[in-house]
C-alpha positions in Angstrom: 11.2 6.9 30.5 8.7 6.3 27.8 9.6 7.7 24.2 7.4 10.9 23.8 6.2 12.0 20.6 5.0 15.6 21.8 8.9 16.1 23.3 11.1 14.1 21.0 9.0 16.4 17.9 8.1 19.6 19.3 8.1 21.0 16.0 4.9 19.2 15.2 3.5 19.4 18.2 4.5 21.8 20.4 4.8 25.4 17.8 4.8 28.6 19.0 1.6 30.8 19.2 3.0 32.6 16.3 2.5 30.8 12.5 5.2 29.1 11.0 6.2 27.2 7.8 7.1 23.7 8.2 7.3 20.7 5.9 5.4 17.6 7.4 6.5 13.9 6.7 4.2 11.3 6.0 2.8 9.6 9.2 0.9 6.5 10.0 -2.4 6.8 12.1 -5.1 4.8 13.4 -8.0 6.5 12.0 -12.1 6.8 11.9 -14.0 8.9 9.4 -17.4 10.4 10.2 -19.8 13.4 9.8 -21.5 15.8 11.9 -21.1 18.0 14.8 -18.3 17.0 17.3 -20.0 18.4 20.1 -23.2 16.0 19.7 -24.0 14.1 23.0 -23.6 10.5 22.2 -22.8 11.4 18.6 -20.8 10.2 15.7 -17.3 12.0 16.6 -17.7 10.8 20.7 -18.2 7.3 19.6 -15.0 7.5 17.0 -13.1 8.6 19.6 -13.7 5.5 22.0 -12.8 3.3 19.1 -9.3 5.2 18.3 -8.2 4.9 22.0 -9.1 1.2 22.3 -7.1 0.6 19.6 -4.5 3.2 20.8 -4.1 1.5 23.7 -4.7 -2.2 23.0 -1.2 -1.7 21.2 0.7 0.5 23.9 0.1 -2.5 26.6 0.5 -5.2 23.9 4.1 -5.7 25.8 2.6 -6.9 28.9 0.4 -10.2 27.0 1.6 -12.8 24.7 1.2 -11.4 21.4 4.6 -9.3 21.3 5.3 -6.9 18.3 8.5 -6.6 17.0 10.7 -3.6 17.3 7.9 -2.5 19.8 9.4 0.4 22.5 7.5 1.9 25.4 5.6 5.3 24.6 3.4 7.8 25.6 0.1 7.4 23.7 0.2 10.6 21.1 -2.3 13.3 21.2 -6.2 12.9 19.6 -5.8 14.6 16.2 -8.4 15.9 13.7 -8.8 16.4 9.6 -11.9 18.6 8.9 -13.6 20.0 5.9 -17.0 20.8 4.7 -18.3 20.4 1.1 -18.1 23.4 -1.2 -16.1 25.4 1.5 -12.3 26.5 1.4 -12.0 27.3 4.8 -14.0 25.6 8.1 -17.0 27.3 8.8 -17.6 26.9 12.8 -21.3 28.5 12.8 -22.5 24.9 11.0 -20.7 22.4 12.8 -23.5 19.8 11.8 -21.9 19.8 8.2 -18.7 18.8 8.9 -16.9 15.5 7.3 -13.8 14.9 9.5 -11.0 12.0 10.0 -10.3 11.4 13.8 -7.0 9.8 14.3 -3.7 9.1 16.5 -0.4 8.6 15.6 0.6 5.1 15.3 4.5 4.5 16.6 6.5 3.7 13.5 6.8 -0.3 14.5 3.4 -0.6 13.9 2.9 -2.7 10.6 -0.8 -3.1 9.0 -0.5 -6.6 9.7 0.1 -5.8 13.6 -2.5 -3.0 13.4 -4.8 -5.3 12.0 -4.0 -7.7 15.0 -4.7 -4.9 17.6 -8.3 -3.9 15.8 -9.2 -7.8 16.4 -8.2 -8.1 19.9 -9.8 -4.6 21.0 -13.1 -5.7 19.0 -13.0 -9.0 21.3 -11.9 -7.7 24.3 -13.7 -4.5 24.6 -17.1 -6.3 22.8 -16.8 -3.2 20.2 -17.8 -2.9 16.3 -14.2 -1.4 15.1 -14.9 -2.0 11.7 -14.6 1.5 10.8 -11.2 1.8 11.9 -8.8 2.3 9.3 -4.8 2.0 9.3 -4.5 6.0 7.6 -1.2 7.1 6.2 -1.4 11.3 5.7 1.4 13.0 3.4 0.6 16.5 4.6 3.7 18.1 3.2 4.1 22.0 3.2 2.2 23.7 5.9 1.1 26.6 8.0 1.2 25.7 11.5 0.2 27.7 14.8 -0.3 27.0 18.3 -4.1 28.3 19.2 -4.8 29.1 22.7 -8.6 29.4 23.8 -12.0 28.0 22.5 -12.2 25.9 19.6 -14.7 29.0 18.4 -12.5 31.2 18.7 -9.9 29.7 15.8 -11.0 31.5 13.2 -8.5 34.8 14.4 -5.6 32.5 14.3 -6.4 31.6 10.9 -6.9 35.0 9.8 -3.0 35.4 11.2 -1.8 31.8 9.4 -3.4 33.1 6.1 -2.0 36.6 6.3 1.4 35.3 7.5 1.3 32.5 4.6 0.7 35.4 1.8 3.3 37.8 3.0 5.7 34.9 2.2 4.1 34.1 -1.3 2.1 31.1 -0.1 -1.8 30.4 0.1 -3.8 28.2 1.9 -4.2 25.0 -0.1 -7.2 23.0 1.0 -7.9 19.9 -1.0 -9.6 16.4 -1.1 -5.7 15.0 -0.2 -5.0 17.9 2.2 -7.4 19.5 4.8 -7.2 21.8 7.7 -5.9 19.8 10.4 -5.8 20.4 14.4 -4.1 18.6 17.3 -5.3 18.5 20.5 -3.1 19.3 23.5 -5.6 19.6 26.0 -8.8 17.5 27.5 -11.5 20.1 27.4 -13.3 18.1 30.0 -10.6 18.9 32.2 -9.4 22.4 30.9 -10.7 25.8 31.1 -11.6 26.6 27.4 -9.8 29.9 27.7 -6.5 27.3 28.3 -7.2 24.8 25.8 -4.0 24.4 23.3 -4.6 23.2 19.8 -1.7 23.1 16.5 -3.6 24.1 13.7 -2.1 23.2 10.4 -3.3 24.3 7.1 -1.4 23.3 3.9 0.3 25.7 1.6 1.4 26.1 -1.6 3.7 28.8 -3.5 1.8 31.6 -5.5 2.3 31.5 -9.2 
């Protein structure tokens, strides 16, 4: 059976619907940065998703080609993730999606070095005739976070965020979003194929101890 990150690392991908604290280790991603409303038809975000999957599946299917990656093992491509922020805002404001800045990303298997990543980007760009100049090898060291499974529409996330903030405060922590530690979402459902009320999204917020 292919290695499945969601099953092997349930604490990161399948949390309960009640907030919890956890320490998240450093992970490597294929990533694309951008700005604007993620729902914009044919917008920057939609283009970024196509770039991510082009590289992710080039790596996944590499074992069938002539380029053999050392340490390769068969795996399920991890879910799409996103880091989100808005200039001058400490919390994400869903009423003004046009002001979002974001990093769209997919986790890379541990065997993918920067050198192998660069090969995959060049291979995907050539085979699919894509401009992948925005794609980057991104390392994110998240640290201590409060996390919760959000069930439902993305626009209903503020209620979950409020519960997470309250949970953290009761334990003498506060939300600690900075330029290096951002609001984080992991998308376990495809909104094109899933009813809005059944969509599952892992939400993480960085926290620090209240002095």
